[in-house]
N, C-alpha and C positions, 0 to 999 in steps of 0.2 A: 722479155715478160710475155707471156700469152694473153690475148685479149680476145674475149669471147662475146659477140653480139647476141642479144636476144630481142626478139620482137614479138609484141602483143597485137596480134590481129584478130578481128573477129572472124569465127568460123562461120562465114554467111553465104548462104545459097540463095540463087535466084529462083522465084516460082512465076508463074505466069496464070492469071485468072481470067477465064472467060465469062465475064459478065454481062456482055452482049447477047447471049444464046448462040454465038457461032465461033468457031475455032480462032483463036488469035492469029494475028499476023505476023507478030513479032516472034524471031526463032533465035533463040539462043545459038552462038557459034559453038560454043563448048559448054557442057555442064559438068563439072567435076564430080569426082567420086567423095562423098562425105568421109572424112577419117574421124574415127572416135577409138578412145583408149581405155583399157581396164584402169583401175585404181584411182581415177579422178571421176568428177562429176564433168560430163561433157556438154557444155553450152553451145548451141546452135541458133544461128540468126537467120531467119528467111526474110528476104528481100522481095516483098510481093507486088507486081507490077500488072498494069493492063496492056491492051494491045498496042497503046502508043508509048510503051516503055514509061509510064508514069507511075510513081507509087500510088497506091490505093490508101483511102483513109480507112483505118482499122479501129479507131477509136470514138470519134464523133460520128453519128449518123453513119456506122459502117455498113459498106454493102453486103457484108455476110459476117458472121459470127461463130463462136464454138469450134475454132481451129484446132484440129488433133493432128498430131504425128503418129502415124502407125509403122512399126518396125517389125519385120518377120523375116524368117529365114528363108533359104531356096526352096524349101517344101511347104512354105506358107504358114509355118508354124508361128505364133505370135511371140514376139519378144518383149513388146510392151506397146502401151497406147499412152500418149504424153500430151498433156495440155500446153497448147502454144499461145504465150500471152503477147498481146500486142505492146510494143514500147510506148510509153508515156510521153517521150521527148522526140522520138523520129517516126514520121510519117511513113506507113508502109512496111515498117520493120516490126517484126514478131519473134520472140524469143522462146525457145525451150530447153530444157535439161534433162540429160539422160542419166539419172542417178548411177553412180559407180557399183552400188550393191546389186543394179540388175544385169552387171556384165561380169562379175567376179567368178561365176562357175562357167563362163563360155570361154571356147578357144578362139583363137584368131580366125576369121572367117568373113565373107562378103554377105550383107544383108540387103534386103530390098526395103525400100520405104514409101510410103505415100503421105500426102498432107491433104486433109479434107477439111472442109467447114459447110457450116449450113447458110444457105441463102434462101430466104422465106422460110418454107418448111422444107426445102429439098437439100439434101446431103450431095454438096459437089464436090469435085476433085480441084485440086490446083495442080497445074501441069509441072513435072518436075523434070524433065529431060528436054533436049533440043528439038525434038520432033512431037511434041505436045503429048507425049507418054505420061501416064499417071505415076508410072512407077521408077524412082530412082535408085542409086545404088550407094550402098555405105559400108565401109571397110571397117572392121574391128581389127586394128593393126596389132595390138599387144599391151604390154604394161608401160603406162608412163611413168610409174614409181617402182623403186625395188620391191622386190617381193618379200615381204616379211619371212624370217628364218623360222621354220616350222619347229613347233613345240614337240620334243620326244616324250612319250609316254610309255612307261614300263608297268606291267601287271603281273609277270611271271618271275618268281625269284628263287634262288638257289639257297641250300644250308649245308652246315658241315657241323661236326661235333669236335670240340676240342680237346686237349688232354685232360681236363678236368670234367669232361663229360658234358659241357655246356653247348647247347645248340646255338650257333650264330647264323643268321640269315643274312643273304646279299642280294643286292639288285644286280643286273647285269652291269658290265664296263659301259661307262657313259663317256663316249668320245668327245673331246674338247674341240674338235673339228666340226664345222657346220656347212663346209662346201663354199665357204664365201672367198671373195678376192682378198679382204683385209682380214687377217687371222683374227679369231676371237680373243678377246682380252679378260672379259668378266663374264660369268656365268651364273644362273640362279638354278637351284635344285629344290624341289619341294617333295616331301612325303606325306601323304594322308595317313594318319593312325586313327585307330579305333580301339577304345578301352584298352589303351597301352599303358604298360608300367615296366620300366627298364630304362634302358640307355640306346641312343640311336645316333651314329655318327657317320661322318664323310670322310673316306681316305683319298689319297691321289698317287698316281704312279707317273714316273717319266719315260718308262718303257715304251717303245714305239709300237711293240704287238704285246698282246695278253697271253701268258702262260701260267702254268700252275704256281710260278714263283713271283709272279709280277706284284703280288700284294703282299709278299713275306715281310718286307719291311717299309711298307707304304706307311707315310705318317699320317696321324689324325689331324684334319683340319679344322673341323668343327664338330662339337658333340653337345647332345642335350640328354637329360635324365629326368625321368617322370616317376615320382613316388607314388601317386596314386593314379586311379584309371583315368586316363585322357584321350579325348577325342578332339583331335585338331589336325591342321596342316603345319608341318614343321619347315621353316624356311631356312635353307643353307644358301645364304646370299649376303653380301656379294662375295662371290668365288673368284679370285683371282687367278686366272689359267697359269701365268708363268711360263715354266717349263713342262706343266703336267700335261700329258697325251690322254689320260683317263680319269676319271673320278669312279667311285664306287660307294653306295650307301650300304652300311652294315647295321645290324641292331641285334640286341640281345634282351630278352625277357627275362623278368625276375624269377619267373616260376618255370621255367623250363628247362632245369638244370638235370641231365641225365635223362631226358626223354627222348624216344625215338624220333628220328625226322619225319617219319610216316604218321606219328600220332600226334595230333595237333588239338587235341580235345583238352579243354581247361588252361590253354596257354593264356597269359596275362596280355591279351589284346594282339593286334596285328597291324601290319602295313598293308595297305589296300592298294596304293598306286604311288608311281612315283614319277615326276615330271621334270624334265630339264629344258631350259631356254636360255637365250642369249642376254645377258644383262646390259647396262644395270637394271634393276627392277624394284618393283615396290611390293609390300604384301600387307 
């Protein structure tokens, strides 16, 4: 039996404040790089001390106020400025949160950061490194959570004329594989229809590759029929993947018998978009 231990540690960083008007005498032996992650709200604690290594009062008659965390990239471009809030229970401890949404579009990289505060009317720095430098280092490591599987979107469709002269349109083949470690067992497929009259259905094939014969005997899995003009989103879900390698959405409008594929005027509605994602899902 495997046993995995997890520990809840505060992401705490020491800062030095020059309240006497001269450089502080206490030097950190080592100031670590602050690590942050995508996919979560990153909570950082600052342990703010004076030259005597004593924590500074931040709540009752504080020596300074309006503490800010400034994060910027190597070129000096701002990633964000965040309010640092003093703890109501621990003297000298202040807390800041970097929201996950601010990091979602960023690649793994190193940032610089500084912490500033207001003393009287002056904007002062809090020293972030072991040699009284104002700028510290922060590393965006990567994702702390799994990246959601992307939704696939299809807007281009093909058509064919059957032996009865009816035009049937199809979506591209929709793979049931989403490049995941654990195989997909359930999918959701959605079709946006506008002024649609006719039937729309989904078929599946167990063929590993797609050819002209892949859909010849493909079974219908779900089907919807609309007798009047309907604008809605048709939800094919949940779709059990089982042994299916691909799905395809097909539809037949009631008024397109014996009409050329290139002549779409007067057709009874259309399908504007098809999306596919991993289930289970809700509509």
